[in-house]
Legacy VTK file of the C-alpha trace (Angstrom):
# vtk DataFile Version 3.0
C-alpha trace
ASCII
DATASET POLYDATA
POINTS 359 float
-0.016 0.004 0.063
1.458 3.320 -1.057
2.001 6.072 1.587
1.518 9.737 0.608
3.790 12.088 2.517
3.553 15.866 2.402
6.750 17.657 3.201
6.171 21.261 4.111
9.393 23.331 4.572
8.054 26.801 5.316
11.195 28.990 4.367
11.023 27.860 0.704
7.325 27.158 0.495
6.470 30.376 -1.323
4.530 31.575 1.689
7.460 33.117 3.597
8.195 36.752 2.844
11.145 36.689 5.310
12.982 34.141 3.095
12.931 36.633 0.226
14.573 39.291 2.375
17.104 36.856 3.936
18.606 34.677 1.136
20.663 32.658 3.682
17.298 31.495 5.270
16.100 30.252 1.954
19.368 28.334 1.301
19.130 26.669 4.771
15.532 25.680 4.226
16.137 24.442 0.756
19.063 22.319 1.908
16.807 20.624 4.451
14.011 20.090 1.963
16.102 18.529 -0.731
17.779 16.272 1.790
14.501 15.041 3.143
13.034 14.673 -0.348
15.946 12.761 -1.712
15.792 10.245 1.316
11.958 9.811 0.960
12.227 9.059 -2.705
14.556 6.149 -1.945
11.897 4.418 -0.063
9.716 2.078 -2.083
5.896 2.606 -2.278
6.073 6.259 -1.172
4.565 9.183 -2.947
5.741 12.617 -1.971
4.233 16.105 -2.164
5.706 19.446 -1.392
4.987 23.234 -1.900
7.712 25.525 -3.126
8.103 28.861 -4.692
8.721 28.955 -8.382
12.345 28.403 -9.483
13.139 25.713 -6.870
13.480 21.926 -7.229
14.206 22.023 -10.886
17.003 19.489 -11.092
16.752 16.317 -13.256
16.283 14.252 -10.086
12.990 15.943 -9.336
11.798 16.192 -12.864
12.251 12.451 -13.238
10.499 11.809 -9.996
7.540 13.924 -11.141
7.332 11.906 -14.426
7.339 8.706 -12.401
4.594 10.128 -10.327
6.613 9.622 -7.196
6.745 13.351 -6.546
4.194 16.193 -6.799
5.534 19.657 -6.594
2.893 22.423 -5.894
4.570 25.568 -7.271
3.508 28.765 -5.547
3.377 31.920 -7.606
1.994 34.300 -4.866
2.327 33.939 -1.139
-1.448 33.936 -0.501
-1.574 30.735 -2.654
0.559 28.782 -0.278
-1.823 28.314 2.507
-4.608 26.950 0.221
-2.180 24.560 -1.330
-1.088 23.551 2.173
-4.664 22.683 2.954
-5.109 20.600 -0.173
-1.842 18.791 0.271
-2.656 17.807 3.850
-6.085 16.461 2.849
-4.471 14.179 0.360
-1.622 13.046 2.586
-1.407 10.175 4.995
1.552 11.877 6.813
2.697 15.526 6.992
6.262 16.428 7.899
6.066 20.037 8.917
9.396 22.072 9.054
8.913 25.626 10.205
10.693 28.129 12.586
9.125 28.725 15.968
8.693 32.489 15.616
5.241 33.973 14.968
3.736 30.717 16.233
4.493 29.219 12.662
5.429 25.679 13.737
2.455 25.402 16.198
-0.087 26.876 13.771
1.002 24.900 10.791
1.226 21.605 12.780
-2.311 22.235 14.110
-3.560 23.056 10.582
-2.214 19.839 9.276
-3.868 17.857 11.999
-7.186 19.617 11.501
-6.979 18.653 7.861
-6.956 15.004 8.960
-3.334 13.894 8.436
-0.829 12.514 10.928
1.981 14.951 11.724
5.512 13.729 12.210
6.940 15.440 15.323
6.190 16.510 18.855
2.585 17.260 20.137
1.241 20.783 20.094
1.775 21.286 23.868
5.372 20.356 23.616
6.062 22.489 20.616
4.516 25.535 22.370
6.699 24.896 25.532
9.969 24.373 23.631
9.327 27.406 21.344
9.013 29.685 24.313
12.538 30.320 25.760
11.158 31.817 28.950
8.685 29.085 29.715
11.256 26.344 28.689
13.804 27.888 31.040
11.320 27.884 33.987
10.250 24.339 33.281
13.836 22.956 32.957
15.101 24.932 35.981
12.415 23.672 38.182
13.138 20.094 36.923
16.792 20.546 38.019
18.152 20.329 34.454
21.249 22.489 33.945
20.386 25.434 31.739
21.816 28.994 31.265
20.350 31.595 33.583
17.457 33.457 31.741
15.299 36.442 32.615
12.264 37.885 30.896
12.862 41.547 29.835
10.216 43.904 31.270
9.820 47.489 32.199
11.433 47.057 35.544
14.294 44.894 34.283
17.003 47.540 34.890
20.457 46.558 33.947
22.042 43.122 33.183
23.794 41.408 36.049
26.658 40.351 33.899
28.508 41.488 30.780
28.966 40.259 28.262
25.445 39.201 27.851
22.825 38.377 25.218
19.119 39.223 24.445
17.162 36.851 22.403
13.717 36.885 21.063
11.461 34.878 23.398
9.983 32.949 20.432
12.909 33.396 18.093
14.632 30.767 15.906
17.965 30.620 13.816
19.547 33.456 15.870
17.025 36.054 14.446
17.034 39.114 16.718
19.854 37.802 18.859
22.328 40.527 20.027
25.393 40.443 22.183
26.444 43.329 24.544
30.125 43.436 25.750
29.834 46.337 28.116
27.138 48.496 29.997
27.882 51.383 27.618
26.868 49.222 24.650
23.598 48.267 26.430
22.781 51.840 27.290
23.362 52.966 23.673
21.497 50.257 22.023
18.512 49.450 24.265
16.551 52.656 23.542
16.496 51.602 19.807
15.012 48.247 20.747
12.327 49.294 23.216
9.375 48.232 21.016
10.509 44.572 20.834
12.025 44.091 24.351
8.931 42.698 25.881
9.165 39.653 23.608
12.867 39.102 24.554
14.873 37.336 27.210
18.182 38.127 28.776
21.192 35.635 29.228
24.780 35.939 30.345
27.157 35.189 27.567
28.791 31.973 28.643
32.075 31.146 26.882
32.648 27.597 25.871
32.075 25.069 23.115
28.786 25.220 21.173
27.491 21.774 20.551
24.279 20.144 19.168
22.919 16.631 19.011
19.784 15.281 17.278
17.531 12.598 18.624
15.226 10.393 16.801
12.310 9.739 19.252
9.550 7.103 18.776
7.033 6.054 21.324
9.206 7.243 24.129
12.431 5.641 22.795
15.127 8.213 22.329
18.055 7.348 20.034
20.890 9.875 19.979
22.887 10.776 16.951
26.592 11.575 17.164
27.252 14.845 19.008
28.311 17.731 16.721
30.062 21.095 17.121
28.303 24.238 15.992
30.181 26.930 14.078
29.113 30.443 15.152
30.519 33.587 13.948
30.283 36.831 16.231
32.256 39.276 14.148
29.260 41.229 12.886
26.571 39.703 15.210
25.307 36.137 15.447
25.921 34.109 12.205
25.280 30.359 12.137
28.022 28.747 9.964
27.134 25.048 10.100
29.114 22.555 12.079
31.182 19.411 12.309
29.920 15.860 13.172
31.109 14.171 15.207
33.090 16.377 17.595
35.939 14.888 19.578
35.083 15.051 23.261
36.308 13.325 26.420
34.369 10.243 27.342
33.177 11.978 30.501
31.782 14.833 28.512
29.896 12.493 26.023
28.416 10.618 28.932
27.173 13.783 30.602
25.617 15.137 27.422
23.865 11.809 26.690
22.518 11.713 30.195
21.304 15.324 30.004
19.412 14.757 26.774
17.854 11.509 28.107
16.705 13.368 31.227
15.038 16.015 29.159
13.336 13.366 26.991
11.995 11.673 30.096
10.604 15.077 31.375
9.101 15.890 27.998
7.247 12.684 26.790
5.580 14.740 24.051
8.938 14.960 22.125
8.768 12.889 18.950
10.410 12.564 15.586
13.611 14.491 14.803
14.515 16.763 17.634
17.556 19.030 17.891
19.298 19.954 21.165
21.601 22.925 21.352
24.198 22.522 24.244
27.045 24.378 25.582
30.243 23.034 27.267
31.287 26.071 29.507
34.997 26.911 29.455
35.027 27.022 33.250
33.256 23.609 33.782
33.723 21.616 30.596
32.361 18.378 32.024
29.084 20.025 33.023
27.099 20.669 29.838
24.233 23.250 29.789
21.154 22.804 27.684
20.646 25.933 25.521
17.596 25.209 23.387
15.288 22.429 22.105
14.393 22.512 18.414
11.180 20.495 17.928
11.696 20.029 14.323
14.194 19.202 11.573
17.435 21.179 11.826
20.255 21.826 9.410
22.361 19.101 11.114
20.148 16.553 9.171
22.220 17.429 6.053
25.372 16.276 7.820
24.038 13.272 9.705
22.712 11.675 6.532
26.282 11.562 5.142
27.545 9.452 8.037
25.200 6.548 7.699
23.840 4.180 5.094
20.500 3.932 6.944
17.802 6.113 5.684
17.070 8.681 8.400
13.843 9.876 6.814
12.462 6.271 7.044
13.339 6.245 10.795
11.696 9.649 11.337
8.538 8.479 9.759
8.486 5.457 12.130
8.352 2.914 9.130
10.809 0.579 10.648
9.222 -1.114 13.773
11.866 -2.350 16.281
14.680 -1.244 13.961
18.134 -1.850 15.048
20.235 1.085 16.096
21.424 3.421 13.325
24.906 2.298 12.020
27.199 5.293 11.969
30.465 5.383 10.043
33.336 5.305 12.618
36.410 7.422 12.209
34.731 9.693 9.553
33.358 13.203 10.060
31.391 15.691 7.967
31.798 19.438 8.001
28.641 21.097 6.714
27.523 24.659 6.004
24.267 26.311 6.648
23.411 26.020 2.981
23.808 22.257 3.014
27.106 22.065 1.214
29.560 19.747 3.017
33.049 18.285 3.193
33.496 14.604 3.947
36.494 13.771 6.015
37.484 10.202 5.682
40.270 8.943 7.954
42.027 12.249 7.770
41.659 12.533 3.986
39.334 15.234 2.629
36.811 14.429 -0.091
34.883 17.427 -1.138
31.406 16.830 -2.333
28.197 18.783 -2.614
24.619 17.768 -2.231
LINES 1 360
359 0 1 2 3 4 5 6 7 8 9 10 11 12 13 14 15 16 17 18 19 20 21 22 23 24 25 26 27 28 29 30 31 32 33 34 35 36 37 38 39 40 41 42 43 44 45 46 47 48 49 50 51 52 53 54 55 56 57 58 59 60 61 62 63 64 65 66 67 68 69 70 71 72 73 74 75 76 77 78 79 80 81 82 83 84 85 86 87 88 89 90 91 92 93 94 95 96 97 98 99 100 101 102 103 104 105 106 107 108 109 110 111 112 113 114 115 116 117 118 119 120 121 122 123 124 125 126 127 128 129 130 131 132 133 134 135 136 137 138 139 140 141 142 143 144 145 146 147 148 149 150 151 152 153 154 155 156 157 158 159 160 161 162 163 164 165 166 167 168 169 170 171 172 173 174 175 176 177 178 179 180 181 182 183 184 185 186 187 188 189 190 191 192 193 194 195 196 197 198 199 200 201 202 203 204 205 206 207 208 209 210 211 212 213 214 215 216 217 218 219 220 221 222 223 224 225 226 227 228 229 230 231 232 233 234 235 236 237 238 239 240 241 242 243 244 245 246 247 248 249 250 251 252 253 254 255 256 257 258 259 260 261 262 263 264 265 266 267 268 269 270 271 272 273 274 275 276 277 278 279 280 281 282 283 284 285 286 287 288 289 290 291 292 293 294 295 296 297 298 299 300 301 302 303 304 305 306 307 308 309 310 311 312 313 314 315 316 317 318 319 320 321 322 323 324 325 326 327 328 329 330 331 332 333 334 335 336 337 338 339 340 341 342 343 344 345 346 347 348 349 350 351 352 353 354 355 356 357 358
């Protein structure tokens, strides 16, 4: 029996005006979409749908998949068309894989809309998405649960001045570093904050903790959490926050790896609504490198998927959909590594030899 899967990647769906203004976001979204489509089309007896703005997914691979009636591409000419096509695709689909940022309630609203159209959605339940998308509520929840996190405060009229410098302000419902700013000194804060007053009530404050930025993805099905290899995030601060991809796996002491695995497993036990592909951002503080801190939970596909899929012969999309009941653990290439960029390009490092390839 054929399974119809609708993959909705919001940034390149044709309905996202922000992607037109930020080409890097479009490139990141397209990299994730192409990776997922490629993996899904390798699975027998699957038909795939997706919505994209005109000019995307024009390669021979996708044209052939359309001719074979394995892939249906709904091309969006105007942003207002996208939501109607989203409705129609969900109504025809057995499963919807919704990929969207957390800001503006996008991930929640599009997940809810897919469910209301009668399709099963891959990923966490709505309550868990709402919690993890809210940096302030998530901090309170994790802090009360005794899970190590970075100190966080909600900005308000009586906030005053930060306790520590350097520090960060982040959008409470932000994603991808949008709206994130770093302040090195009190003078920087005093100069910049008046310009940001209108948006501060939707922001949080955190101290800037120096250390190694890490991430790890987990594939979660029916309460079982399988961790992927731990990766290093590449972040540039020269002209503000810039996500520059990462390297998987990262070399860590055994004690650090164990601490990270235990931390993520503790979070999964406290949040049983997590499901599908979930990304965890972590920090190994410079001062306490064996005591990782949880930074964020991404209840959706992340760019790291484009790197992980290069390190295994197993089909990760098949695992995310839950199509392999009681499947053995994912087999990862040992001794190899992948360095990937935000746009999905990568460099495969094989036993100290570099083999440059692109998606």
